[in-house]
N, C-alpha and C positions, 0 to 999 in steps of 0.2 A: 656508502650505504647510509640511508636515512635513520636517524636515531630518534628515540622518543623524548618527550620533555623530561627534564631531570627529576622533577617531583610534582606531585599533585597539590592543590591548595589545602587538602586535608592534612598533609604532612605538617605544615606550619601550625595548624590547630593542635595536632596530637603532640608535637614537641612542646608547644606552649603549655599544654596541660601537665607536662612533667614538672613544671616549676611550682605547681600547687602542692605544697608540702603538707602531708597529714601525719598522723601518729605512726602509720606503718611505712612511711617513705624512708628509703635508704639510698645510698649511692648505688648499691647493687640493683635495687628495683628501678632506679632511673636508667641504668645501663640496659637492663632488659627491656625497658620501655622504648629506648632508642631503637634497638634491633627490631622490635615488633613494628614500630612506626615506619622505619625505612622499608621493611619488607612489604608493607601495605601501601605506603605512600609514594614509593619510587616506581614508576611504570617499568615492568619487565623484571624487576628485582624479585628473586625467589627467596632471598634470605639475607640476613645481616649479622655481623659481629661487631663488637666494640671492645677495645682494650683500654683500660686506664693505666697509664705508665708514667713513671718519673724516670729514674735511672733504669728501672726494670719493670716488668709487668706487676701491677698491683691487683688487678681484677680483670676478668674476662667474662663477657656475656654473649650469648648467641640466640638467634631466633630458632635454630634447630641444632640438636646435639651433634649431628654429623659435621657441622661447621666448626665446632670446638675442636674436633679431631683434626680437621684440615688445618686450622690455625696452629695447633700444637705441633703438627708435623712440619709445617712451614718454618716454625721457629727452630725446630730440631735440625732441619736442613740448612738453615741460614740463607735461604734464597726464596724469592717470590715477591709479589707486589707489596705486601705489607712490610717485609724486611727492607725493600727498596724505599718505601715511603718513610720509614723510620730513619734510615741512613741519610736521606736527602732532605727530609722535611717538605717534600712536594707530593702532590697527588700523583698516583701511579695507576695507569690504565692497562689492563691486559685485555685486548680487544677480542682475541680468540685463542683459547688455550691450545687448540690443535695446530695453529699456524705460527704462534709466537715462539721464538727459539731462545729467548733470554734465560729461562729457568726450566730446563727440561725435566729435572727431578720433581719440581713443584707441579709442573704441568701434568705429569703422570698421576700424581696424587689427586689433583683437582678433578681430572677426568673420572677417576674411580668414585669420586663423590658426586658426579653428575654436574660439575661446574664447567661452563664453557667460556664465561667472561667474568672479569672481576674489576672492581675499582677500589683502591685504597686511599682514604682521605685522612691525613694527620691534622687534627684540630688542636691548637694550643689554647689551653684555658688555665689561667691562674697557676702558672708554673708546672702544669702537667700536660700530658699529651693524651687526647682521646683519639685512638686510631680506629676509624670506622672502616669496615670492610663490607662492600656490596657484592652480591653474587647472583649470577643469572644462569639459567640452563640453556640459553641461546647465545650465539656470538653477536657482537655488535650492538648490545643493548645500551651500554653507557657511553656518554659523550664527554670527552675531556674538557671541552670548552664550557660546559655547563656545570662542571664540578664546583667551580668557585661560588656560585649562588647557594649551592647546598652546604658548602663549608661555612659560608657566612650565616646561613639560617641556623645551623647547628651551634655555631659559636654564640650567637645572640641568645638563643633559648637555653642552652645548657649552662652558660655562665650564670644566668639567673637561677636555674634549678640547683646547681651545685652550691651557689652562695646561700640559697635558702636552706638547703640541707645543713650546711655548715652552721648557720645561725640557729637552726632548730636543734641541732645536736648540742650546741653550747647551752641553749636554754634548758634542755633536758638534763645535761650534765650538772649545770649549776643548781637546778631544782633538786636533783638526786643528792648532791653534796649537802645542800642546805637541810634536806629532810634527814639525812644521815647525822648531820651535826646536831640537829634538834633532838633526834632520838637518843644520841649519845649523851647529851646534856641532861635529858630527862632521867635516864637510868643512873647517871652519876648522882643526881639530886636524890633519887630513891636510896642509893647506897649510902649517901651521907646521912639520910634520915635514920637508917638502920644503925649506923655507928653511933650517932648522937643519942638514939634511944637506949642503946646498950651501955654506953659509957658516960652519958650525961655531959658530953663535951659540946663545944660550939660547932657551928657549921664550918667555920674556917679550920678548926682543929680536926674535924672529921675528914675534910678534903686533904689536909696534910697527911693524915694517916693512910688514906687511899693512895696518895702519890708515893708514900714511903713503901707501902706494900707492893705497888706496881713495879717500882725500881728494884726491890729485893727479888721479886719473882720474874722480872724481865718480861712483863706483859703490859699492854696499854691500859691506862686508867679506865677507859670505857669498857674494855673487855673484863677487867677485874670487877668493876662495878656490876656488870651484867651477871657474872658468876655469883656474886654476893647476893644480889636480888633474887636470882633463881633459887639459890639454896634457902634463903629466908622464906620464900613463898612456899617451897615444898614442906617446910617445917611448920609454918604458921597459917596454912590455908589461904595464901595469896595476899594477906594483909601486909602492907608496907607502910611504916611510919612516915608521916609528912615531915619535910624539912622545916 
């Protein structure tokens, strides 16, 4: 039986676009983007799923909610093309659900979801496995010989996308931590000013007093300082002495 080309030129463009990280980009949004891209860019493909796995599943996305149910049922059964792909590390083609005898329980579930042929591609990226599932409503849609180019395309673009997300997450985390540290230092300085104004002590002695009280009450210095500043503002109309 003649098979269609494995993917359209538009698929490479859509996958490349996933590597452009913006503020709303996450691993989950990239995985959803993959499923949408393959459903549109692989001729004959009616839907896609992708699992991010290390020792176990970390995340699952699908172009259609019915496919999530199918993948979950396959995992519960412990048989099917995705289970075989994970076990062997190789691409697994189910050419026709109604004629293939390898996984009868999976076949019955797939038919109930309108699936006639599937292709499972395990793609290894940075110590993880992205398990891509392609699903068609007709038999004989996918070609095992052309799965390699699709795997290579996915590996190329998704390595970049996930690396960019990792870098972006690190930048956001570092920025958030820096902002938190600066905010904490600011409120500590305000609390020191309150203590200095009340007792006439030095800045160093005021900080020692804050630290002593935090240890006594078993709270962080910044949290204690925040409570002190809040209480002072409520009593004095928001005015806080400068250090």
